[in-house]
C-alpha positions in Angstrom: -0.3 -0.2 0.0 1.4 3.5 -0.3 0.1 6.9 1.3 1.0 10.6 0.3 1.2 13.1 1.7 2.6 16.7 0.6 2.6 18.7 3.2 0.4 17.6 6.5 -1.1 19.1 8.9 0.4 17.9 12.3 -3.4 16.2 13.1 -3.5 14.5 9.5 0.6 13.6 9.5 0.0 11.8 13.1 -3.0 9.6 11.9 -1.3 9.0 8.3 1.4 7.8 10.8 -1.1 6.0 12.7 -2.8 4.4 10.6 0.2 3.0 8.5 1.5 1.1 11.5 -2.0 0.0 12.0 -2.6 -1.5 8.2 0.5 -3.7 8.5 -1.7 -6.2 10.3 -3.4 -8.9 8.3 -7.3 -8.7 8.3 -6.8 -12.8 9.0 -5.0 -13.9 11.0 -2.0 -16.3 9.7 -2.0 -14.0 6.8 1.4 -11.9 5.4 1.1 -8.7 6.8 0.6 -5.9 4.5 3.7 -3.7 3.5 3.3 0.5 4.0 4.7 3.0 2.2 3.9 6.1 3.4 5.5 8.9 1.5 5.5 12.9 2.0 7.6 16.2 0.6 10.9 16.8 2.9 10.4 19.8 5.1 13.7 19.1 6.9 16.8 18.9 4.9 18.5 16.6 8.6 15.8 14.2 7.8 16.3 10.9 6.4 15.3 9.5 3.3 13.8 6.4 4.5 12.4 6.3 8.3 10.8 3.1 9.4 7.9 3.3 11.5 7.2 -0.1 12.8 7.5 -3.8 11.1 6.2 -3.7 7.6 6.1 0.5 7.9 8.0 3.3 6.4 8.3 6.6 5.6 10.2 8.0 2.3 10.7 11.7 2.0 10.4 12.7 -1.7 12.3 16.0 -2.9 9.9 18.7 -4.1 11.1 22.1 -3.9 13.0 23.6 -0.9 12.9 21.5 2.6 10.8 23.6 4.6 7.2 24.3 5.2 5.5 25.8 2.3 1.8 27.6 1.7 -0.8 25.8 -0.2 0.6 28.6 -3.4 3.9 27.4 -3.1 3.4 23.7 -2.5 1.4 23.9 -6.0 4.7 25.0 -7.8 6.0 21.5 -6.9 3.6 19.9 -7.3 5.0 18.3 -10.9 8.2 17.5 -8.7 6.2 15.3 -6.1 4.4 13.4 -9.0 7.9 12.6 -10.8 9.3 10.9 -7.5 5.9 9.1 -7.1 6.0 7.9 -10.9 9.5 6.7 -10.5 9.0 5.0 -7.3 5.8 3.0 -8.0 6.6 2.4 -11.9 9.0 -0.4 -10.9 9.2 -2.7 -8.4 7.9 -0.5 -5.6 4.4 -0.6 -7.4 1.7 -0.4 -4.5 -1.8 -2.5 -4.8 -3.6 0.7 -3.8 -2.5 4.4 -3.4 -4.7 6.7 -0.3 -3.6 10.0 0.1 -4.2 12.3 2.6 -5.0 16.4 1.7 -6.1 17.2 -1.5 -2.7 18.8 -2.9 -0.6 15.4 -2.2 -4.2 13.8 -3.8 -3.3 16.2 -7.0 -0.2 14.3 -7.2 -1.1 10.9 -6.0 -4.0 10.8 -8.4 -2.4 11.5 -11.5 0.1 8.9 -11.5 -2.2 6.3 -9.6 -4.5 7.0 -12.8 -1.5 6.4 -15.4 -0.1 3.7 -13.4 -3.6 1.5 -13.3 -3.4 1.5 -9.3 -6.3 1.7 -7.6 -6.8 5.4 -6.0 -8.3 6.3 -2.6 -8.4 10.2 -1.3 -9.3 11.3 2.0 -9.5 15.3 2.5 -9.4 15.7 6.2 -11.5 18.7 5.9 -13.2 20.0 2.9 -12.8 23.4 0.7 -16.2 24.9 2.0 -16.1 23.6 5.9 -12.5 25.2 5.7 -13.8 28.5 4.7 -17.6 28.3 6.7 -14.9 27.6 9.5 -13.3 31.4 8.7 -10.1 30.1 7.4 -8.7 31.2 4.4 -8.8 28.8 1.6 -6.8 28.4 -2.0 -9.1 29.8 -4.9 -8.9 26.5 -7.0 -9.4 24.1 -3.8 -13.4 23.5 -4.5 -12.6 22.8 -8.4 -9.1 20.5 -7.6 -11.2 18.6 -5.3 -14.5 18.2 -6.9 -12.0 16.6 -10.3 -9.9 14.5 -7.8 -13.4 13.3 -5.8 -14.9 12.3 -8.5 -11.5 10.6 -10.8 -11.0 8.6 -7.5 -12.3 4.8 -7.2 -12.7 5.2 -3.3 -13.4 8.9 -0.9 -12.8 7.7 2.8 -14.7 10.7 4.9 -13.6 10.4 8.5 -17.4 11.7 9.8 -20.8 11.3 8.9 -20.7 15.3 8.0 -17.8 15.1 6.0 -19.3 12.6 3.9 -22.2 14.4 3.0 -20.3 17.4 2.3 -18.1 15.3 -0.3 -21.5 14.0 -2.2 -22.7 17.7 -2.5 -19.7 18.4 -4.4 -20.2 15.7 -7.0 -18.8 12.3 -5.7 -21.2 9.4 -6.5 -22.3 8.4 -3.2 -21.6 4.6 -3.8 -17.5 6.1 -3.8 -18.1 7.5 -0.3 -16.9 5.8 2.6 -17.0 6.5 6.4 -13.9 5.7 8.6 -13.4 7.7 11.5 -10.2 8.6 13.5 -9.0 6.5 15.7 -6.4 6.7 19.0 -4.0 5.5 20.3 -4.9 3.7 23.2 -1.3 2.9 24.8 0.0 7.2 24.4 -4.3 8.0 26.0 -5.2 5.8 28.3 -7.1 6.7 32.2 -4.0 5.8 34.0 -0.5 7.2 34.8 1.3 10.3 35.2 -0.4 14.0 35.6 0.3 17.2 35.6 0.7 19.2 38.6 -2.7 21.5 38.8 -4.8 22.7 42.5 -7.3 22.1 43.7 -10.4 23.8 41.3 -12.5 21.4 39.1 -10.6 21.8 35.9 -11.6 22.5 32.2 -9.9 21.5 29.9 -9.5 23.0 25.5 -7.1 21.9 23.4 -7.2 24.2 20.2 -4.6 24.4 16.8 -5.1 28.2 16.8 -6.2 30.5 19.3 -8.3 33.1 16.7 -11.3 31.1 16.6 -14.4 32.3 18.9 -14.4 28.8 21.2 -12.4 29.8 23.5 -13.8 33.1 24.2 -17.1 31.3 24.3 -15.2 28.9 27.1 -14.1 32.1 29.3 -18.0 33.4 28.9 -19.2 30.4 30.1 -16.5 29.9 32.5 -18.5 33.2 34.8 -21.1 30.5 35.1 -18.8 27.9 36.8 -17.1 29.9 39.5 -15.6 26.8 41.2 -14.0 25.8 38.1 -10.4 26.9 35.7 -9.9 26.7 31.8 -6.7 25.3 30.9 -6.0 26.0 27.4 -3.4 24.1 25.2 -2.7 25.2 22.0 -0.9 28.2 19.7 2.1 29.5 20.2 5.0 27.4 22.0 4.7 28.6 25.7 7.7 31.0 25.9 6.0 33.0 22.9 2.3 33.3 24.6 3.5 36.9 25.6 3.8 38.6 22.2 1.1 36.7 20.6 -2.5 38.9 19.5 -5.1 36.2 19.7 -3.9 35.3 23.6 -3.1 39.0 24.5 -7.2 40.2 23.4 -8.4 36.2 25.4 -6.9 38.0 28.2 -8.1 40.9 28.2 -11.2 39.5 27.3 -11.2 37.4 30.6 -9.9 39.9 32.5 -13.4 42.3 31.5 -15.2 38.8 32.9 -13.5 38.6 35.8 -12.0 35.1 35.6 -8.9 36.1 34.7 -7.5 34.5 37.6 -9.3 30.9 36.8 -7.4 30.8 33.3 -4.1 29.4 32.4 -2.7 29.1 28.7 -0.4 26.6 27.9 0.8 27.4 24.4 1.7 24.7 22.1 2.0 21.3 23.9 4.3 18.4 22.5 1.7 15.2 21.8 3.4 13.6 24.6 2.2 16.0 27.2 -0.8 15.6 25.7 -1.8 12.7 28.1 -0.6 14.0 31.0 -2.7 17.3 30.7 -6.1 15.4 30.2 -5.7 13.5 32.9 -5.7 16.4 35.3 -9.5 17.6 33.4 -13.2 17.0 35.2 -14.3 18.1 31.4 -12.4 18.5 28.3 -14.4 21.2 26.6 -14.9 21.5 22.3 -17.1 24.8 21.4 -15.6 25.5 17.9 -19.2 25.7 15.6 -17.3 24.7 12.2 -14.6 22.1 11.3 -14.0 20.4 14.7 -10.5 18.8 15.2 -11.8 15.2 15.6 -8.9 14.0 17.4 -9.1 15.6 20.5 -12.1 14.1 22.2 -11.1 10.9 21.2 -8.1 11.4 23.3 -10.0 13.1 25.7 -12.3 10.0 26.0 -9.9 7.6 25.8 -8.3 9.1 29.2 -10.8 8.9 30.8 -12.7 12.3 30.7 -16.0 13.2 29.7 -16.7 15.6 26.5 -19.2 18.8 26.8 -18.5 19.1 22.7 -20.8 21.2 19.9 -22.7 18.5 17.7 -20.3 19.7 14.8 -17.9 17.2 12.4 -16.7 14.4 14.1 -18.1 15.8 17.4 -21.6 14.3 16.4 -20.4 11.0 16.2 -17.6 10.4 18.7 -19.2 12.0 21.9 -22.7 10.7 22.9 -25.2 13.1 24.3 -26.0 11.9 28.1 -23.8 9.2 28.0 -20.0 9.8 27.0 -20.5 13.7 27.6 -23.0 16.6 26.6 -24.0 18.6 23.0 -24.3 21.7 23.6 -25.2 24.0 20.9 -22.2 26.5 19.4 -21.6 30.4 20.4 -24.2 30.0 23.9 -21.9 30.6 26.7 -24.5 31.1 29.2 -26.6 27.8 28.3 -23.0 25.8 27.8 -21.7 26.8 31.1 -24.6 26.2 33.4 -24.6 22.8 31.4 -21.3 22.2 32.8 -21.9 23.5 36.4 -25.3 21.1 36.6 -22.7 17.9 35.0 -19.9 18.7 37.5 -22.3 19.1 40.5 -23.8 15.4 39.5 -20.7 13.7 40.5 -22.2 10.0 40.0 -23.5 11.3 36.7 -19.9 12.1 35.9 -18.4 9.2 36.9 -20.6 7.1 34.9 -19.8 9.6 31.4 -16.0 9.0 32.5 -16.5 5.2 32.3 -18.7 4.8 29.1 -16.1 7.5 27.8 -12.8 5.3 28.3 -15.1 2.1 26.8 -16.0 4.0 23.9 -12.9 5.2 22.6 -11.2 1.6 23.2 -13.9 -0.4 21.4 -15.0 2.0 19.1 -11.9 4.4 18.3 -9.1 1.8 18.6 -6.2 1.7 15.9 -6.9 -1.7 15.1 -10.2 -1.4 14.6 -9.9 1.8 12.3 -7.0 0.2 11.0 -9.5 -3.3 9.5 -12.5 -1.1 8.6 -9.5 0.4 6.3 -8.5 -2.4 4.8 -12.3 -3.5 4.7 -13.0 -0.5 2.5 -10.1 -1.0 0.1 -10.8 -4.7 -0.7 -14.3 -3.2 -2.3 -11.7 -1.1 -5.1 -9.0 -4.0 -5.2 -9.2 -6.1 -8.2 -11.0 -9.8 -7.1 -7.6 -12.4 -7.0 -8.0 -15.1 -9.3 -9.5 -18.2 -7.6 -6.7 -20.4 -6.3 -7.2 -24.2 -5.3 -7.1 -24.1 -1.3 -9.0 -21.0 0.8 -5.8 -20.5 2.8 -3.8 -19.5 0.0 -7.1 -17.1 -1.2 -6.8 -15.8 2.1 -3.2 -14.7 2.1 -3.4 -13.3 -1.3 -6.7 -11.2 -0.5 -4.3 -9.8 2.9 -1.0 -9.7 1.8 -1.3 -5.9 0.4 1.4 -2.8 0.0 -0.8 0.0 0.2 1.1 3.3 -0.3 -0.3 6.6 1.9 0.2 9.8 0.5 0.6 12.8 3.2 
């Protein structure tokens, strides 16, 4: 198998890495393991050309433009170089059984080469242009048209949740070509047992954000007014040493002062991923209040640590967080309603404990990396060529599962 990721964002890169490691396991016990290769653009000159991710899984860096992160406009200027690198790898002995591209720019290169070489092609967008625009993010002017072209040309489009699947169908991709496979969570890294960050006696609400420019943190600050005995810890934005000079952090701190909650708000800055479980284990609740395009991994990681989630039912939140079972669904942009819901839940220790147990169980049973990998392999089977009949059942099983996927991210 092969995957491609041209300049993946952090979440996308983590997802591709975890998926690659998990996909090496065969669907049928006793079959040969899959060999998985991830292809990504080199962003660091010091990075090795080939990196072992796990037994049977490797990351290959291809040369396409300067070795540092690039904007979408800059990446598009080097798309031909990336495609040429994929073509050289796949035209010979490195030909994969299926190509799975992650992100629309990587998809441009991977789709063209897969079609040229007659390799089945799957696409994951990790957020389509329409949703990004609705969330207030800048979107490349040609992205809608190119996403539509990639999706219509793909054998399979893998959406991360039902809302994204609907968006993909609305942009013209045939519904039979769309499958939903959610994100997974690493149950070894994110677990209830383990070290936790030091914290005080107050009940802690935690938010983990990609950036601090959206309205979700401001909504949480306003909701905190109605939860007088709790504190809010916010992870995200710039590194901790750069918080003082960040405009978004300054605006949020001024708002906290106006609301008289500044003494109960902690800005932690961007945390290394290895520290996230330590933060989550200090939380009584995790808040996911983004009205559009929420980060799908945060609720799963919180639930895996046994923390109930209070979330707006948007994107993956609607699928992952079960209302009044593993947490609460709350309306976006309604801080009074959110604050009262949080206060009431914190006061119900028995209910909160029940949510905690259910959250951890759901994360383990529904969103384990093993289960997500098995679902991914099953949707791959829909577009892979049917193997020729074999005389022995064991031979057939082995042939069906000994695959070489390529992930392009």
